PLY file of the C-alpha trace (Angstrom):
ply
format ascii 1.0
element vertex 69
property float x
property float y
property float z
element edge 68
property int vertex1
property int vertex2
end_header
1.60 -1.98 16.37
3.35 -2.43 13.06
4.61 -0.36 10.19
3.63 -0.09 6.59
6.34 -0.30 4.01
7.21 3.13 2.78
8.26 6.57 3.77
6.91 8.04 5.90
6.08 4.93 7.92
2.47 4.71 9.06
1.43 2.90 12.22
-1.64 0.68 12.33
-3.43 -1.05 15.15
-2.37 -4.59 16.07
-5.83 -5.90 15.11
-5.52 -4.38 11.62
-4.67 -6.47 8.58
-1.02 -6.89 7.69
0.86 -9.30 5.47
2.34 -12.18 7.46
5.89 -11.60 6.21
7.42 -8.12 6.32
9.96 -9.01 3.61
7.33 -10.46 1.29
5.12 -7.44 1.92
8.03 -5.15 1.04
8.46 -7.12 -2.20
4.71 -6.98 -2.92
4.56 -3.19 -2.46
7.73 -2.64 -4.52
6.44 -4.78 -7.41
2.96 -3.21 -7.26
4.40 0.32 -7.43
6.69 -0.59 -10.34
3.84 -2.16 -12.27
1.50 0.79 -11.77
4.23 3.30 -12.67
4.78 1.42 -15.97
1.04 1.43 -16.70
0.89 5.22 -16.74
-2.22 5.23 -14.55
-2.60 8.15 -12.14
-5.91 7.21 -10.50
-6.23 3.96 -8.57
-9.25 2.16 -7.13
-8.33 -0.37 -4.46
-11.14 -2.60 -3.25
-10.70 -4.64 -0.07
-8.09 -2.08 0.94
-7.86 -3.24 4.54
-5.56 -1.01 6.56
-4.16 0.65 3.45
-1.16 -1.61 2.94
-1.14 -0.81 -0.78
-3.17 2.41 -0.80
-0.86 4.40 1.44
2.34 3.79 -0.58
0.39 4.73 -3.73
-0.87 7.97 -2.18
2.62 8.83 -0.91
3.88 8.42 -4.49
1.30 10.97 -5.66
-1.35 8.69 -7.14
-4.99 9.60 -6.68
-6.34 6.68 -4.63
-9.87 5.64 -3.72
-9.61 2.82 -1.18
-12.70 0.82 -0.25
-13.04 -1.81 2.42
0 1
1 2
2 3
3 4
4 5
5 6
6 7
7 8
8 9
9 10
10 11
11 12
12 13
13 14
14 15
15 16
16 17
17 18
18 19
19 20
20 21
21 22
22 23
23 24
24 25
25 26
26 27
27 28
28 29
29 30
30 31
31 32
32 33
33 34
34 35
35 36
36 37
37 38
38 39
39 40
40 41
41 42
42 43
43 44
44 45
45 46
46 47
47 48
48 49
49 50
50 51
51 52
52 53
53 54
54 55
55 56
56 57
57 58
58 59
59 60
60 61
61 62
62 63
63 64
64 65
65 66
66 67
67 68
């Protein structure tokens, strides 16, 4: 099992998709959130969402997220 970046942490199954580097994933999520906050968007469509690596932090921040795999 692993953890998503964010609070609260969310567990995913070992066979689920995760970024290879936890630190780079943390950077990716941080940069993605900053960029979307600046855009002013409130609704997000994530395609190829996998295990929700990006979708979950967005939803926790209050964005309306439609995640498709």
